[in-house]
C-alpha positions, 0 to 999 in steps of 0.5 A, a space after each residue: 897405530 902402525 909404527 913408521 916401519 910398519 906403515 912404510 911396508 903396508 903402503 908400499 905399492 904392489 904389482 907394478 906392471 907395464 900395459 901397452 897397446 899399439 905403443 900406448 904405454 901405461 904403468 899400473 900398480 895396486 895400493 899397499 895392503 893397509 886400509 889407510 893405503 887408499 889415501 896414499 899419494 904415489 911417485 913414479 920414476 923411470 929409466 932406460 935399462 943400464 942408465 944409473 939415474 932415475 928420471 921423475 915423471 912430473 905428471 905422476 908425482 904425488 898423484 892419488 891415481 894407480 896408473 901413469 901414462 909413460 907413452 912419451 917416455 918409452 918412445 924408443 921402442 927397441 930400448 928396455 925400460 924400468 919404472 918404479 913407484 913409491 907411496 907416501 902417507 902422513 909424511 911417511 914414504 914407502 920403499 920403491 916397488 920396481 916393475 919388470 923390464 919392459 921393451 915396447 917393441 917386444 911387448 906391446 899388444 897389437 890391436 885389431 884393424 879397422 874394418 869397413 864393408 861395402 856390398 854389391 849384389 854378389 860380392 863384399 868389398 872390405 876396406 882395412 886400416 891398420 891400428 895406429 901408434 901414438 907417434 906422429 909423422 912430421 906432417 902430424 898424422 899418426 904412424 901406423 903399426 905396419 911401419 914398425 912390424 911386418 904385419 899381415 891382414 887376416 880377413 874372415 867371413 861368417 855365414 850367419 845361415 851356417 854357424 855364428 862361430 864358424 869363421 872362414 879365412 878368406 884373405 891373408 896379406 897386405 892389401 888394404 882393399 879386398 873383394 870377396 866374390 860369388 856370395 849368395 844374395 839374401 844371405 847375411 854375412 859378417 866380416 871380422 879381421 885381425 893383424 898377424 905378425 908371422 915373425 913372432 907368430 902373434 895375432 891381434 884380437 878380432 876386430 868388431 863384426 861388420 855385417 851385411 845382407 847382400 
C-alpha cells in the first residue's frame, strides 16, 4: 500500500499542455504513473502571467477527464497565460503540475480555409472562406481569423493526369473568389488551399481536396 507522500507523487498529473486551433484552446494532461491514478479526479486553475492569484475553472473542478476547455478564459489573445492541474484520490491531493506559458496570438494553430469549387467547361471558380475563431461579433457571427492576422490564401491545383502529389500554386492573395482559366476539358482537377501568414512565415495545413472534371 502506498503511503500518502508516495500516493501524492504517483497521481500527480504529467505533461500539462495547452493545445489551440483558431483560438479554440484546451488544456491537456496525462494521469500520474500509479495504476490507481486512473480513478483520480482533477482540479484546474489558470491565471494571466504576472497575476498573483490563481482562478478556479469551475467546470473543470473535480473532473475525471484529462482535458479542460479554456477558450473563454484565454480570450485576451495577446496575454500570456499559465494553467495548473492537481489530482485527488482517496482524500489525498497531489501537488500542482504547471503548464508552460501560453500566448494565444503566438501559439494558436491556424486551420485551413473552407474551399468550394464551381466549374464551367474551361475554368474553375474557387470560393474561399477563412477559418473562424470562437469569438463573436456583437451581431452574433463568429469573427474570422483574418481579423487577427495578416493572412493570405494560397490555392494549389492538382492535375490528376500528371501526378497526385504535384501541387501547383496558382494563387496567393486575399481574394475570396478566384478563377482558374485555360484548363483542359475532360481532365480531372483537384483544388487544395491553405492559409499563409507572411509575418511569422507560418502555413496552415492543406484544406481537404475539392475535385472536379471539366
